[in-house]
PLY file of the C-alpha trace (Angstrom):
ply
format ascii 1.0
element vertex 219
property float x
property float y
property float z
element edge 218
property int vertex1
property int vertex2
end_header
0.00 0.00 0.00
1.43 3.39 -0.97
2.24 5.73 1.88
1.30 9.35 1.25
1.91 12.44 3.35
-0.83 13.50 5.71
-1.52 17.21 5.53
-4.28 17.46 8.10
-3.97 19.79 11.08
-6.10 19.91 14.17
-6.09 20.58 17.89
-4.83 18.08 20.40
-4.47 18.03 24.15
-1.03 18.02 25.79
-0.31 15.75 28.68
-1.70 17.01 31.97
0.45 19.75 33.46
2.48 20.32 30.29
2.35 23.02 27.64
1.78 21.94 24.04
5.06 21.35 22.22
5.73 23.67 19.30
5.59 22.35 15.76
9.36 22.76 15.45
9.97 20.80 18.66
7.69 17.95 17.57
9.14 17.66 14.07
12.75 17.97 15.24
12.12 15.23 17.80
10.46 13.01 15.22
13.26 13.55 12.71
15.85 12.64 15.32
13.95 9.48 16.24
13.57 8.33 12.62
17.25 9.08 11.99
18.37 7.17 15.09
16.05 4.14 15.02
14.77 3.91 11.45
11.16 3.98 10.36
10.36 0.56 11.78
11.82 1.47 15.16
9.55 4.45 15.79
5.90 4.61 16.85
3.62 7.61 17.33
2.83 6.46 20.85
6.50 6.35 21.84
7.15 9.72 20.21
4.20 11.25 22.04
5.56 10.02 25.35
9.09 11.26 24.69
7.92 14.66 23.39
5.43 15.16 26.21
2.37 15.50 23.97
-0.73 13.43 23.57
-0.91 10.59 21.08
-4.16 12.17 19.92
-2.35 15.41 19.03
0.13 13.59 16.78
-2.61 11.54 15.17
-4.74 14.63 14.45
-1.82 16.66 13.10
-0.15 14.01 10.95
-2.70 11.23 10.53
-0.25 8.35 10.87
3.39 7.48 11.41
3.90 7.74 7.64
2.35 11.20 7.65
4.65 12.28 10.42
7.69 10.93 8.56
6.79 12.95 5.45
6.11 16.05 7.54
9.42 15.95 9.41
11.36 15.35 6.17
9.71 18.38 4.54
10.38 20.41 7.67
14.01 19.30 7.79
14.81 20.08 4.18
12.91 23.35 4.42
13.78 25.74 1.63
17.01 24.02 0.55
15.94 23.53 -3.06
14.88 27.19 -3.32
18.24 28.34 -1.91
20.03 26.19 -4.46
17.88 27.71 -7.21
19.09 31.17 -6.16
22.70 30.02 -6.60
22.09 28.41 -9.98
20.53 31.59 -11.36
23.09 33.99 -9.83
25.70 35.87 -11.85
29.16 34.42 -12.31
30.89 31.54 -14.01
29.62 27.99 -13.70
32.70 27.16 -11.63
32.02 30.02 -9.21
28.37 29.05 -8.89
29.36 25.43 -8.33
31.67 26.59 -5.53
28.81 28.54 -3.93
26.53 25.52 -4.37
29.05 23.25 -2.64
29.50 25.67 0.26
25.75 26.02 0.78
25.12 22.29 0.60
28.03 21.46 2.91
26.88 24.00 5.48
23.30 22.72 5.31
24.48 19.12 5.76
26.65 20.05 8.74
23.76 21.88 10.39
21.31 19.01 9.78
23.07 15.73 10.66
19.79 13.94 11.37
18.73 14.43 7.74
22.01 12.90 6.59
21.46 9.90 8.89
17.86 9.47 7.75
18.77 9.56 4.05
21.49 6.96 4.64
18.99 4.65 6.37
16.33 5.02 3.69
18.81 4.66 0.81
19.51 1.01 1.60
16.22 -0.43 0.30
13.39 0.54 -2.09
10.32 2.10 -0.46
7.74 4.83 -0.92
9.79 6.89 1.51
12.90 6.52 -0.66
10.86 7.51 -3.72
9.70 10.63 -1.88
13.24 11.59 -0.88
14.50 10.99 -4.40
11.72 12.80 -6.24
11.50 15.82 -3.93
15.07 16.37 -2.74
17.78 14.11 -4.22
16.79 14.46 -7.88
16.11 18.22 -7.67
19.54 18.66 -6.09
21.19 16.62 -8.85
19.23 18.50 -11.51
20.70 21.76 -10.25
24.29 20.83 -9.57
25.15 18.50 -12.45
24.44 20.97 -15.30
26.74 23.50 -13.62
29.51 20.94 -13.51
28.89 19.69 -17.06
29.06 23.20 -18.53
32.20 23.98 -16.54
33.82 20.85 -18.01
32.75 21.81 -21.54
34.37 25.23 -21.07
37.52 23.65 -19.64
36.96 25.35 -16.28
36.94 21.94 -14.58
38.08 18.47 -15.59
35.79 15.52 -16.21
35.27 12.81 -13.58
32.50 10.18 -13.33
29.35 12.14 -12.56
28.09 9.52 -10.09
31.34 9.68 -8.13
31.10 13.46 -7.88
27.44 13.36 -6.83
27.98 10.93 -3.97
31.18 12.61 -2.86
29.19 15.80 -2.47
25.94 14.49 -1.03
27.30 11.74 1.20
30.79 12.93 2.00
30.24 16.50 3.16
27.94 15.65 6.06
29.66 12.50 7.32
31.78 14.32 9.88
28.63 15.55 11.65
26.28 12.61 11.14
29.06 10.40 12.51
29.74 12.78 15.37
30.73 10.10 17.88
33.55 8.91 15.63
34.57 12.47 14.85
34.74 13.24 18.56
36.81 10.10 19.16
39.24 10.92 16.35
39.54 14.71 16.51
37.81 15.92 19.67
34.52 17.71 20.31
35.88 21.14 19.35
35.72 20.09 15.68
31.94 19.71 16.03
31.18 23.10 17.55
28.78 25.43 15.67
31.46 28.07 15.16
33.46 25.59 13.04
30.68 24.77 10.55
31.47 27.49 8.04
35.17 26.62 8.18
34.22 23.06 7.22
31.92 24.22 4.41
34.61 26.50 2.95
37.19 23.70 3.14
34.88 21.25 1.35
34.04 23.69 -1.45
37.68 24.75 -1.91
39.01 21.19 -1.92
36.48 19.92 -4.43
36.85 22.84 -6.83
40.65 22.85 -6.61
40.71 19.09 -7.12
38.61 19.43 -10.27
40.73 22.09 -11.94
42.14 20.96 -15.29
45.61 19.48 -15.13
48.08 21.81 -16.90
49.62 20.28 -20.03
53.37 19.89 -19.80
0 1
1 2
2 3
3 4
4 5
5 6
6 7
7 8
8 9
9 10
10 11
11 12
12 13
13 14
14 15
15 16
16 17
17 18
18 19
19 20
20 21
21 22
22 23
23 24
24 25
25 26
26 27
27 28
28 29
29 30
30 31
31 32
32 33
33 34
34 35
35 36
36 37
37 38
38 39
39 40
40 41
41 42
42 43
43 44
44 45
45 46
46 47
47 48
48 49
49 50
50 51
51 52
52 53
53 54
54 55
55 56
56 57
57 58
58 59
59 60
60 61
61 62
62 63
63 64
64 65
65 66
66 67
67 68
68 69
69 70
70 71
71 72
72 73
73 74
74 75
75 76
76 77
77 78
78 79
79 80
80 81
81 82
82 83
83 84
84 85
85 86
86 87
87 88
88 89
89 90
90 91
91 92
92 93
93 94
94 95
95 96
96 97
97 98
98 99
99 100
100 101
101 102
102 103
103 104
104 105
105 106
106 107
107 108
108 109
109 110
110 111
111 112
112 113
113 114
114 115
115 116
116 117
117 118
118 119
119 120
120 121
121 122
122 123
123 124
124 125
125 126
126 127
127 128
128 129
129 130
130 131
131 132
132 133
133 134
134 135
135 136
136 137
137 138
138 139
139 140
140 141
141 142
142 143
143 144
144 145
145 146
146 147
147 148
148 149
149 150
150 151
151 152
152 153
153 154
154 155
155 156
156 157
157 158
158 159
159 160
160 161
161 162
162 163
163 164
164 165
165 166
166 167
167 168
168 169
169 170
170 171
171 172
172 173
173 174
174 175
175 176
176 177
177 178
178 179
179 180
180 181
181 182
182 183
183 184
184 185
185 186
186 187
187 188
188 189
189 190
190 191
191 192
192 193
193 194
194 195
195 196
196 197
197 198
198 199
199 200
200 201
201 202
202 203
203 204
204 205
205 206
206 207
207 208
208 209
209 210
210 211
211 212
212 213
213 214
214 215
215 216
216 217
217 218
């Protein structure tokens, strides 16, 4: 049976003595749970208990566990595709726009490690959830970044590499340091994960990729 997003909204009662959780709090908590335990490991009842809201509230807002999954994915990705559109249509060379694209995507990935974890979980097997991620976020991202790269190669601004290798290096590699934060902490210490280091990471990723793709001078 095909899972489809629930878009219903309605009132719900919080647990006695507690204030209703905000939409951001609920969706952030749900995203973290799906990223940590996978879709099968999460239930609305358990989420309601952990978030301090009523099961009825979650059911009325999202309709089902599937509806909540779709809602927290949309919330997590937010306006990423629109921000990437702004970069694609900006002035400058394709190489410069690709650099800006890489910086923006790397910074977004670093700030949203739960999304990176969730995509990795869902990517391992076919499902309606994977189709949703692909059609609404993965494919639109590829459709924006790959033409920039292809044109830069045609103009000899960058050298050609397998397009699939480049795509996964960008989409999977740039967020790994933060989605695998326990390993990063073990290897390099917690200072590397602090919020004030995120832009440094994003700049390093964009610079390394663009410099590594520059055409090799003929000798």
